[in-house]
C-alpha angles and dihedrals in degrees: 000000000000107000094194109114125242106240122208110221099174134023133174132151092279110030146031129200113199133180113238120206124229115268096030121114118236089218134007119282134208117295134029095276091060100054097100107095144149093254092045092054094045096047089055084068099034116016099197097061122125134194111240094189134351140231124214113260093254095047119091127201147069125354126181118224128191121222096210142015091259093051088049093051089049094046093048088052089056091051092047090053088045093238090138118089123199127190121200131189118213136178111211136188115265131003120308117176132188127012138285152158123254114201128172144116114275127202135165108266098177130031108201107062093014111241126180131201148151114308129157092231094049128104121273111265124186128185130177117205138184133182113254102177134355113221129185096267105004142033134230114223139193109219131190117190110208091188127033110229128158111275089353101151094038094050093043094052093045087052087056091055092250109098117189114262116258093023108146095195109035099025132080122237088353113198124184132357123339106270095223122111131175096229107177143007133200133182143143105268107256092221108028099028093225121133113264120199123177125183127189120239114288090028097115090108089065089068089052093051109083091179092075100026092100088055086076096035116111 
């Protein structure tokens, strides 16, 4: 069991945005040892909460929760129309400078552990990326997924030859936690229509970086 707490960063009558720690499932898995999850913990406090989207167990960061079935339906419509923008921060192996777009069709190529990769019969997956900081042996990136496929960012970066550090599936000699964090979230509020933007702690520099500000613009 992961002892790190789930922190609520935003709350209104319809929505919650919470900060999921790395190592915690978004929802329960199969088997008694996989029942601890973000939604299980949150429903112990508020039974009518619903996951609007999910993060991989090893990914930390922001998750949007709906506080009723009506809120879930409206949020799901926004996701289906691609009106929800998500900004991730990743640290990858090697030096990767500039910006780009990764587009292919992803499918599950291996079941245990699950591994995804390019396949002609897969689902369309699109990711935008931009260099945030060049380090000696690695690079920090801003990443915006246009689609929301399983393992999309991890598989796309591995395809580029720059796997995310700490990735036990797509990386080489992975040590430490996965360096992938869902840093910011922006959407038109499903009830008020106003623009809602939530950033995780330590994200002040996003507001000072005009190069990626339009990644969260609607």
